[in-house]
C-alpha positions in Angstrom: 104.6 -2.5 -52.0 103.4 -4.5 -54.9 102.3 -3.5 -58.4 102.5 0.3 -58.1 99.9 0.9 -55.3 100.1 4.1 -53.2 99.3 4.3 -49.5 97.6 7.4 -48.2 97.2 8.5 -44.6 93.6 9.7 -44.6 92.5 12.3 -42.1 95.9 13.1 -40.6 98.7 15.3 -41.8 101.9 16.3 -40.2 101.8 19.8 -41.6 98.8 21.9 -40.7 96.9 23.7 -43.4 97.2 27.5 -43.3 93.5 28.1 -42.6 93.1 25.4 -39.9 94.3 25.0 -36.3 96.6 22.2 -35.0 93.7 19.8 -34.8 92.5 20.4 -38.4 89.5 22.7 -37.5 88.8 25.6 -39.8 89.9 28.8 -38.1 87.1 30.9 -39.6 84.3 28.8 -38.0 86.1 28.9 -34.6 86.5 32.7 -34.9 82.8 33.1 -35.8 81.6 30.9 -33.0 83.7 32.8 -30.4 82.8 36.2 -31.8 79.0 35.5 -32.3 77.1 36.2 -35.5 75.3 39.4 -34.5 76.5 42.9 -34.1 76.1 44.2 -30.5 73.6 46.8 -31.5 71.4 44.2 -33.4 69.7 42.9 -30.2 68.7 46.5 -29.2 67.4 47.2 -32.7 65.1 44.1 -32.7 63.9 44.9 -29.2 63.2 48.6 -30.0 61.2 47.5 -33.1 59.1 45.1 -31.0 58.2 47.4 -28.1 55.8 49.7 -30.0 53.9 46.8 -31.5 53.7 45.1 -28.1 52.5 48.2 -26.3 49.7 48.8 -28.9 48.8 45.1 -28.6 48.6 45.3 -24.8 46.3 48.4 -25.1 44.1 46.5 -27.6 44.0 43.4 -25.3 43.0 45.6 -22.3 40.1 47.0 -24.4 38.9 43.6 -25.5 39.1 42.1 -22.0 36.9 45.0 -20.7 34.3 43.9 -23.3 34.7 40.3 -22.3 36.4 39.2 -25.5 39.3 36.7 -25.2 41.2 36.4 -28.5 44.5 35.0 -29.8 46.1 38.4 -29.4 47.0 37.3 -25.9 49.1 34.5 -27.3 51.0 37.0 -29.5 51.6 39.3 -26.6 52.9 36.4 -24.4 55.1 35.3 -27.3 56.7 38.7 -27.7 57.1 39.3 -24.0 58.6 35.9 -23.3 61.0 36.3 -26.3 62.2 39.7 -24.9 62.5 38.4 -21.4 64.6 35.4 -22.5 66.9 37.5 -24.8 65.4 36.3 -28.1 64.9 39.8 -29.5 64.9 38.6 -33.2 62.1 36.1 -32.4 60.1 38.8 -30.7 60.5 41.1 -33.7 59.4 38.3 -36.0 56.2 37.7 -34.0 55.6 41.5 -33.9 56.0 41.6 -37.7 53.6 38.7 -38.1 51.1 40.3 -35.8 51.3 43.8 -37.5 51.1 42.2 -40.9 48.0 40.3 -39.9 46.4 43.5 -38.5 47.2 45.3 -41.8 45.7 42.5 -43.9 42.6 42.4 -41.7 42.1 46.1 -41.9 42.6 46.1 -45.6 40.1 43.3 -46.1 37.5 45.0 -43.9 37.9 48.2 -45.9 37.4 46.4 -49.2 34.4 44.5 -47.9 32.9 47.8 -46.7 33.5 49.4 -50.1 31.9 46.5 -51.9 28.9 46.5 -49.6 28.4 50.2 -50.1 28.6 49.7 -53.9 26.1 46.9 -53.7 23.7 48.9 -51.6 24.1 51.9 -53.9 23.1 49.6 -56.9 19.9 48.5 -55.2 16.9 50.1 -56.8 15.0 52.7 -54.7 12.1 53.1 -57.1 10.4 51.1 -59.9 7.9 51.6 -62.6 4.4 50.2 -61.9 1.7 49.7 -64.6 -1.7 50.7 -63.2 -4.8 51.4 -65.2 -2.8 51.4 -68.5 -0.4 54.1 -67.2 3.2 53.9 -65.9 4.0 55.5 -62.6 7.2 55.7 -60.6 6.8 54.5 -57.1 9.1 53.7 -54.2 10.1 50.0 -53.6 8.3 50.0 -50.3 4.9 50.7 -52.0 5.1 47.6 -54.2 2.3 45.2 -53.4 1.6 41.6 -54.3 -0.2 41.5 -57.7 1.4 44.8 -59.0 2.7 44.7 -62.6 6.2 46.3 -62.8 8.2 47.3 -65.8 11.8 46.2 -65.7 13.8 47.7 -68.5 17.0 46.3 -70.0 19.9 46.8 -67.7 17.7 47.5 -64.6 18.1 45.5 -61.4 15.0 43.5 -60.6 13.6 45.4 -57.7 11.5 42.6 -56.1 10.8 38.8 -56.5 8.1 38.0 -59.0 7.2 36.2 -62.2 7.2 37.5 -65.8 3.7 38.5 -66.8 4.6 39.6 -70.4 7.7 40.2 -72.3 10.2 38.8 -74.9 13.5 39.4 -73.2 14.5 39.8 -69.6 17.7 40.8 -67.8 18.1 38.8 -64.7 20.7 41.0 -63.0 23.3 40.1 -65.6 25.3 42.3 -68.0 23.2 43.5 -71.0 24.9 41.1 -73.4 23.7 38.1 -71.3 19.9 38.6 -71.9 17.8 35.5 -71.6 14.5 34.9 -73.3 11.6 35.4 -71.0 8.2 33.8 -71.2 5.2 34.4 -68.9 5.6 32.5 -65.7 9.4 32.8 -65.5 10.4 33.4 -61.9 12.7 36.4 -61.3 14.4 37.1 -58.0 16.1 40.2 -56.8 19.8 39.9 -55.9 
């Protein structure tokens, strides 16, 4: 040995480490691989959580098939069924969770859309003020005829399409603070 160098035997040791077996493998990982990473009841829990979703999905698929609708729900049912058959209960539960979450989001979006549509229809004017022979009269929207002169007050929704005949300010279905100047001939459209 020259000039103070040290030789090391890399990768081999005569004395095994306390947490390793005789070939240097970590005992914990060997134990974990032999034991498995899941509790014995976990597979049953995943399967039991999947089955109600799968049954509800199969009923829905049956109804849609009778109507002649073929959707992607069939793919979800096949995925859950195949995962359960091949012993992949966790995968089946994940697909069931994804399907149930999608159904919830779809139902929620449909409810919000229905509420918004109801609010929009409730806002639609049913009557308007018509100027005839120098007098204002309240009439139903269905009685408005071409050539009628209507009074649209600030904050009112424009009941029908038309042009401005006379006026200095006009609300075109915007908040009151966003009034725009109106001059005769300005086209207004109902929203």
